Structure formats: structure tokens, C-alpha cells
N, C-alpha and C positions, 0 to 999 in steps of 0.2 A: 809566472815565475819571477819573483823579485830578485834583483841583484843582491848579493850578500853584503856588499858595502858600497858606499857612495861613489868611490873611485871607479866602480865597475859600470856606471851608467853609460859612459861613452862606449865601452865594449858592447854592452847590451843593445844600445841604439844603433851604433855604426857597424860593428863587426858582425853581430848576430842578426842584424836586419830587422830588429823590432821597431827601430825608428822612434821618434818622439810620440807616435801613436801608442807604442808599447809602454813607454814611460807614463803617458797620460792615463792609461788603463790600470796602472798600479795603484791609483788613488792617493798619490802622495799629497801631503798637506803643504810641503815646502818645495820650492824649485831646486833641483840639483845644482850644485855650485858651478858645474861646467856651463850652465846656460845663463848664469847671471852676467848681464852686460855691464861694461863700465858705465858710470853715471852719464857721461856725455853721449853715449849711444842709445840710451833709453828714450822713449818718446815722451817729451815734455809737453803735457797738454796745455800749459800756459802759452806755448808758442804756436798753437793751432788756431787758425783764423776761422771762427765758427760761421761768420757771415759771408765768406767768400767761397766760390766754387769754380771748378774748371768749366769751360763751355760745353753745353750739350747741343749737338747739331742734328737737325732733322734731315735725313737723307731721302725723304720720300719723293722729291723732285730733282733728279740728277741733271735735268736739262736747265735748271735755274743757275745762271752763272754765280749768283750770290752764294750758293752752297760751296762751290770750289773756293771762293774768296774766304768764306768762314773757316774752311779747313786750313788754308795756308796761313791765315791770320792767327789761328789757334796754335799752329806749329811754331810760328815765330814768337808769339807773346807768352805762351804757356808751356809748350812742349807736350801737353797732354790735353785730350778732349774726349768726350763721350759721343757716340753716334747712336741714334735711334731710327727706327723705320728703315733699316739697312737691307731688308729683303731676305735675311737668313731666317728660315722658319723657326719659330719658338721651340718646336719639338726637338730640333737638332741641338739647340742650346741646352735644353733640359736633359736630353739623352747623354750628352758628353759630361755634364755635371754628375749625373747618376752613375755613369761608367767610372768616373774618377772615384766616387765613394765606393763603388763595387771593388775596384782594384785594391784600394787601401784596406778594405775589410778582409782581404785574403790573409791567411796565416803567414807569419814571418818567414817560414821555410819556403813558401811559394814565392813571396816577393823577392827574397834574397837570390833567387835564381836569375834575377835581372840586374843584380849589382854589377859594378864595374869588374869585379874579380870573376864573376860567374857567367855573365851574359854571353850569349853565343855570337853577339855582334857588338862592336863599339858604338853602334848607332842607337842602342837601347840601354838606358842606365837608370836603375832605381837607387835612391840614396836619401840621405838626411842632412840637414843643415846646408851649407854651401860647399866649403872646402875644409872638412874637419881637421885635416892635418895642418892647415895654415892659419886657422882661426884662433884668436885669443879666447873668445867665448862662442859657444855654439848657438845656432839659430833654431827656433822652435818650428821646424817645417820638415815634412817628408815630401819627396817628389819622385815622379817618373818622367824621364826626359827621352823623347822619341825624335830622332833625326830622320827626316823623310828623304829617302833615296829613290824609291820607286814603289808602285803598288805591290809588285811581286815581293819585294824585300819586306815591306810592312806586313803583308799578309803572312809571311813566313815567320817573322821574328817578333812582332809586337804582341804583347800579352792579349790573350783571347778575351779577358774580362773587359777590355776597353778599346780594342783594336778598331772595330767597325765604326764605333761612335766617334773616335778621334779622327779617322780618315774622312768620315762624312763631314765633320766640322771644318776640316781643312778644305775639302772640295767646295763646300757651300760658301766659304769665306773668300774664295779666290777672286771672284768678280769684283767685290767691293774693295778688296786690298789693291787690286790693279787700278781701280778708279781713283782711290785716294792718292796713290803714287803719281798717277797722271796729273791730278789737280796740283799736287805739290811741285811736280816738275814744271808745269806751266808757269808758275810763279817765278821759277828760276830761268825762264826763257829756254827751256829744253823742249824743242818741238817734236823731235823724233823719239817718242817714248819706246817704240819697239826696239831701238838699238840699245836702250839702257835697261831693258827689262831684266836681263839675266844678271846684270851688275847689281840692280836694286833688290831683286827677289830670286836669285839663282839657287838659293838653298833655304829650307824651312825646317824649323824645329817646333814641336808642340810639347809643352810640359803639362803634366797633371800635378797640381800642388795640393797638399793636404796639411791643414793647420789644426791640430787637435786641441781640445780644451786644455788650458795651461794653468797649473797652480802659480800664483804670483805673476800674472801676465805683465804687471807694471815693471818687473825686474828684467825682462828679456824682450826680444823682438821675434816676429815671424820671419822677416827678412830685414837685414840691415840696409843702411843708406847705400844706394848705388844708382848708376844709370845703366841702361841696357846697351849691349854691343851691337844690337840689330840695326837694320834700316828702319823698320817700324815694328812695334809690338802691338798685337791685336788680342786684347785680354777680355775673357769672359770671367766675371766674378759672380759669386752667389749673392744671396740677400743678407749676408751677415755684416759685411763692411769690415774696414780695417786698413784699407790702402790710403797712404798719405803721400802727398806730392809737395816738394819744396816750391814755394813761390819764387820765381826767378829773382836773383840778386838780393835775396833776403835770407834771414835765418828763421823764417816762419814757414808753417806747413798748412796744407789744405787737405781735408778729408775728401775722398772721392766716394760719395754715397752710392750704394747700389741703386740703379734705375732698372726696373723690370724690362727685360728684352734688350738692354743696351750692350754695347761693346765699348770698352775703354781703349783708346788709341794713344800710343806715345811714340815720340821720335826717339830713335836710338842713336848711339854715337856715330855709326857709319853714315847716317844721313846728316848729322851735324857736320861731319868732316866733308862730305860731298857738297853740302850747301855752303861751305866755307864759314860756318857759324851762323848762317841766317836762320836755319831751323835749329831749335835747341833741344838737346837730350837732357832731361831733368832728373835730378835725384828723386828717388822715391823709396818707400820702405813699407813694411806691413807690421801692424801691431799683433801681438798675441792676444788671445781671447780667453777669459776665465769661465765662460758659460756656454759657448757654442763651438762645435767643429766647423771649420770653414774650408771651402774648396775654391780654387781658381784654375782657369785653363788659358794660359797665354800661347799664342802662335807667334814665334819669332821669325820675321821675314828678313833674310840676310843676303849679303853678297856670297858668292861661292868661296871656299877656303883659299883657292889659288888666284882670286881676283886681287888686283892692286886698287886700293881706294885712296882718293885724295880729292881736293876741290875739283868739281867738274869744269871742263874748259868753258862751257857756256856761262858759268858764274864769273869767271875771271876775264872774259873777253873784252870788257870795258876798262881794263886796267886795274881792277881790284887786286890787292896784294893777297897772295895765298897765306893763310894762317896755319895750314897743316901741310905736312909733307906727304909724299906718296908712300903708302905702307902696304905690305902684304897682309891681307885680311886675316889669314890664319895666324900670323905673328901677333896681330892686335888681340885676337881672341885668346891666344895662349897667355899673353901678358895679363889679361883680365882674370883668367882662371888659375893663376899661380899664387894668388893672395886672397885674403878675406875681403869682404865688401868694405870699400873705403871712399864712399861718395863718388866724386867725379875724377878721381886721380888717374884713372886709366887713360883719359883723353890726353893727358900730358905726353903719353907715349908717341902721339902723332903730331904734337905741336912743333912748329918750326922754331 
């Protein structure tokens, strides 16, 4: 069903639940105007550094102290890195990608049952773009966001098309996420990781992202410039590519090429704040694609909503001056979600 006129594309995608997948399947030759990004927000390929790449770290020998050093160095200097030989079975990764495709292949009337207005729980949300009501231009992405509370709650409310595979991916990722956080804490002289575990990873969210084929992909973005509000983001991408990361303190970008079996890790704002700026949460964005559908599955590892985050005492004990104030994590997240993607501006909310 094609919308009768162009102004109805937002209604068709957002309200009716067809998403950009539905628009993509109309076979349009031109991108609807609602999705055309301002020139400064489009991906300028002349600013992409083709010969640079983020670190790829081999996790096959976790007893080697060099591995922990590489992790901490990458978090300080790049804010992003890829890990390989991490121990998560390849079939778990393939299954959750397949489950993502399966969910988005459902008819719109099935998917919209999980929209913010219709979902039986606030912990499950299907949507499109980022914050359609607050954005000047919409992003070319559909998503399903699943906030993990308990196995029982997930079993009851998560969509059956992707529930088991999503839970399995989270379970199989837990060991390596804890190991990464421990390595990062060691560099900050935090010895008692157990006491920090709930602050660092007390809540988790998994998103299933779908980026359908786009007419005029050069005029829009899959996701606009932003940094994550998480402690760490643990991202599985498929083999299509399209993730771009800003090189620190420059206006240039680096493409993160898909590496079979790898996971992309990035520092989130919460960890930048807790490390007093030592670890860097970095702007990133996703390009739209004119010839392939793309999926990605990030796990966001976060403080709990009622946690207070600020520079850790161990980081400040030698007299280092705090760059960030103590903030309620749920306030920080609300600030992020009340506006469109705007690069790194959310972090200003926590600056002293």
C-alpha cells in the first residue's frame, strides 16, 4: 500500500508501523523529503581515512597481560576496537542475526504490537528512526529495543520471532563483557571489581537494528552522529558494513569493516564519566546502503537507572580534578532521549 502523497510517509512509517522497511519495499526512485539530511549531517566520503582502522584485538589468550593492556590502550586512544577469538560460538552470532531478519520480515500489524503505544511492557519497544517527534530529518533505520529485567519477563514479553536467540546472545556474551570491564578497571586502579559490577553493568539492553535498502543513500543516514550513553556497547554487525567512527580530536572518520566472527566494542558516556575522561566515548554513525539490507545487534551494558554516576574515587585519589559532576543515570539517559542525535553534546549535561 503506497501512501497517497509524500507528506504521509512519516505516518506510514512511524504511526502505521511499516517503518523504513515498508518505504523501501515501495520501490521509490527518490528518497522521501522527510529523510533528506542537512548537508553537514551526510557522510562526506572525502573525510573518511581509508588507510586507518580501529584496533583488532585477539582474545584467545586471556592470561596474557598484553591483552588487557591492548584493551585499555584502545579505550583510551580510540574509544572503539574489535575483538576476535572471544569464545562466543559462531552459531550464536549467526542465529541472532537471522532472528533479527525474521522479526523485521513480520507484517507491520505484527511488529506494531510492540510499539511504544501498544507494547504490553515499557521494556519492549519497536520503532523507526531515533526520536521522530524531535528530529529535523528522520534516520533510515528500524529497530526493536529489548530492556532485560529477568528471564521470566523476557520469556513472557519479548517477541517469539527473536526472543530465544537474543537471550542466548546476551548469556554467551556475559563472561567476555565482565572480563573487558575488569581489564578496563585495572588500568584505573580499581582492584575490587565485584563492588563495581552492578554500577558498571547493572542493567542491559539489546537492540535489533534493521537498515533496509535505501533510494539515494548519500542523502540520508542510517544513524546520525552520536556517542552511546552506555558503560560499554558490545556490537555484532553483519557483513555489509557501514559503521563509521570519528577519529579522536579530528573531523575525519574511519570505517569499521566487518570481520567475520568479531564483536565491535565501544566505550559509552557512562564509562567516560566514571574514568574522568581517560576512556573516550566516541561519535559514530551508520551509512544508509543502496544495494543491501543490513542488520546489527548491539548489547548496551549500563548502570542501573537509579545509580549515581561520576568519576570513580580510585581515579581521583591522587588529586586529579573531577571533570564531571555526580549525576543520576536515569536523568542522563532522559536528556539523551529528548532530542535528535547531536554528536557528543549529551556529555555536556555531566560536565562541571
